Phi, psi and omega in degrees: 000131181285164186294319185293339176292343183272354182292133187274021189296325188263003178076192183274131179298148179233159174060223182302324180297321180292317180299320179296321180295318180296316179298319179296318180295320179296320179296317179296319179296318179295317179298317179296320179296318178297317181296318181293334177279325183288320189291320173299320178294324181294318181290323178296319177294323180294319177301313182297316179297316181299311186297303189283328176289322177297317178295321179296328178284345178230082181304329180294315176295326180297316177300316179297332179273351183085018179256106193255333183228129178234114181051044177083359181262129179281105185290332183295347180263001185246159168247160177299140175275116183251018179289162179296326177296321178292322178297322179292322176298321178295319178301313181297320180299310183289327176294321178295318177298319180298318178298316178296320181293318182293341178279353182262134177272113182302332182294340180274000186260159172289163178304320179294320178292326176297323176295317176300318179304314182293322177297313180300314181301316180291317183290322177294316179297319177297317181298317180290324176298318179294312185291322187267330191239302185286312174053060178302328182295346176266346189228342188244101181292341177296337177306315185281320181295312182290327176298313181292316178300316179294321180303319182278317185294321181294321177296324181284316190271337182263122185276052183283347180206167176304150185304318181299319179293318180295325177290334171296320177294318179299314180298321179296320179290323177297323177300330183267354182300316179302321179294319178299314182290331174293320175299320179300314181295327177288318185286319188288118179264329178191175180203143168302142183303323182293325179292319179295321179296313180296321179299319179293322177296316180290329178300324177299322178294323178293319178299316179293324177299314183286315190276338183239295188301306183287322180300317181289333183269348185296127176300148183304326183293339181240007187297324180293316178297320180297312183299319180297315179291322182296320182297318178296317180294318180297320177298319179291322178296317179293323177295322178293324176298318177296323177297314180294324184287318189233345188248336181278119177301133183241139181246182179254290189263015182288355173289342179292131184283329183090151189300316185292309180293324178298315182298321178297309182296320179302316181298313184284321187283322181272325174055043179246348184087355179275149176267161175303322181295320179294317181291319179299314181298318180295320181292318181292327176290317181295326180302317180292322179296317181294321178298321178295319179295321178298321180298318181297319178291320180298321177300317179298318179293334178277003180077022179085349184277355183266008183288109183227170177250162179090143182300315181298319179294317179296319179297322179295322178297315179298317182296321180297318179295318180292327178298317180293321178296317184293335183292341179265101184209168179286178169253167176304330182282330184258358186306310183289322179298320179293321178297320179294320177294320178299322179297316178297317181296314181295321179298316178299320180294317180299318180292314184298322184262004177051050183279322179216129175299129182250152183256341187142140188236019186283349184257023176250129179239142173266116181225168177289139172300130177306141185303322184286356178249006187280352175295316182261338176252067184287340180251309182170185180181184180235132178241105187289163173296149175304129185297340176264355179217062186297338180293345181284345173094165182243162182236131167265105180280133174231124184278119183289165180267116185299144180295332186270007175289146173293154184305321183293328178288320176298314181298321180298316180295316182292327178291322179293317180253064183282191182311316182276319181297323179291325175298316180294321177299318181293320176299313183298309186281330191236294195225111003260037183281239190300321183300313181293319179301318180285333173301316177294320180301328181290350182257000179294143175230156355285179187302313180301322178294318178301316180293318179302313185279338178278318185270322182246030183296160184289125183299312178300325175298311186292306182287326178296320177301316184296321178288315178301315182296324178296312178297320180299320178301317180293318179298330182271002171104015178301135184059035173056046176054038184301127175296324179297318179292319180296317180295322178294321176297317180295326173298319178290329174297321175300323178294321176301318180289320176297326177305315180297309184297317179300307187299312184288316182286325178294317187274339186235345188232013174070025178304136180272165176301319182296318178295320180295314180294323177296317177303313186286315186280316186273311187277331184238013166062030179275149173292150183302319180301315179295317182295318180294321178294320180292325178298318176298314180300319181296332178276343180273339185226173175208143177068008175265320183298328177287348184297330181297309183290312182300315180291319180302312181296321180292319177297318178300314182295319179296318179300315180299315181294318180297317180296320180296317183285330179284332178063226184293342181274005183292136175230126180299313179297322179294318177298312181298318180299311182297318183289327181277334182294342181285340192078178190278077177271160173305144188296326172299326177289325176299318178298320178296320181292325182269324187247346183087003181197159177288162175289152178292000000 
């Protein structure tokens, strides 16, 4: 009803005019009621269509999600179709979804549905931006290498069926590998040199996976079929390596996304309403605050004798404290054992202090990062259980230290992930970081919503929780309020801030390698090995590195607001339970779900 219809100038209608008015109002009420009933059903249907159709278009992702059969087709035997015709089908699919989504009024939805709406809007926009503008499939050969490696590794490592059956799926996918790599050679027009180099390094890991790991594990009953398929795939992999080495035109700085495309992707991927410029300014300001806090702790560790004036003097005090901390570290042989002990220790602390309600931790394994994923996971990562097969377990990936590294490079890595640094990594990736967050995500209902938020969940929510949870553990007294642990965390906080500065300045402001390394080594105290690996990662991705800082700040702010409004009834475990039960929604939506309104 328009505003002028509400003016009382003509008084109350009488007789036929009144009956007409009543009938019109009833019709409007009925229409509104139908619309309010239709739109929630429409968004639920849209979520289901998006989830299962998207998985069907990516059989490799479907296996990882535990979705094995779509309309009678066994997805585990297929590889993604990367032909130009398939790309066009995806464009039509996402444009049709976008049209359907735009026809829905978010105001008619429940708060949970509004969160789903925002996830869908961002993911559809991201997909179209990738397909129409960024087009990684035309420029990034790691797309194909990691796709093939994941296709084989997930069938091998996930016990969704008997081993013999899974090796049948592996052989079927190997049979299709030459066609996938032929599509790659057709699609790729050029590549940044760094992307081609990483693709060739990861390709070696796929070759070893096919030629050694899987060949040795193949049951005797299928070994002949496996070998026949493997030989064809290996020939295609070696041919693709020659293509990357000598035939694919290589550029230098074309990995930079550029300010306009970066801003678009940033908006959709982070979904916080903040611009890159706002986040960059906040990160650069926070970096100075954290450095001042580190200095105060370093002085304490120095016994008060390190109190000096001048930036150079203060930096020297911090470095001396960090040098002593870094000297306490594992060896390459004990690295994994220490991480497993740290996981047990952190789990015990969370339980003892009732920080987050836990469901059970028996399905988490610490394993080596697959070789074909070590380009972007140079340190480690978390690989959740398939959301449709949570009983298969989750993996805390830890990247081993190669035997053929020179001693100084090995020492640099161990110093960066020293006694304290490895504990913080384990908290972040596993307990109570990503592993616990995904455990809660696995309990979201209904099923399409669970899959939407588990597979396409909001990055700042996911990474922000892991950073927030790490800081929360220290605040609650983990390792007896150790100054060494706190200083190491603050060093890692500097890395979180450097991530923002690197990503935005590298992709939008022409930051050089020298400037990037100086920021990491000099300003944020990183070891050279860590800094060089992070620089490669920053060139391989975009808009992911800022998610840690943006999410961390939002989680802190939400916790403060929630605690203030709860007053004496505030419970840390209760807050964490409520916030994690939603799954990985955009953080403004999380605030609405918990507080009834977005944060200021």
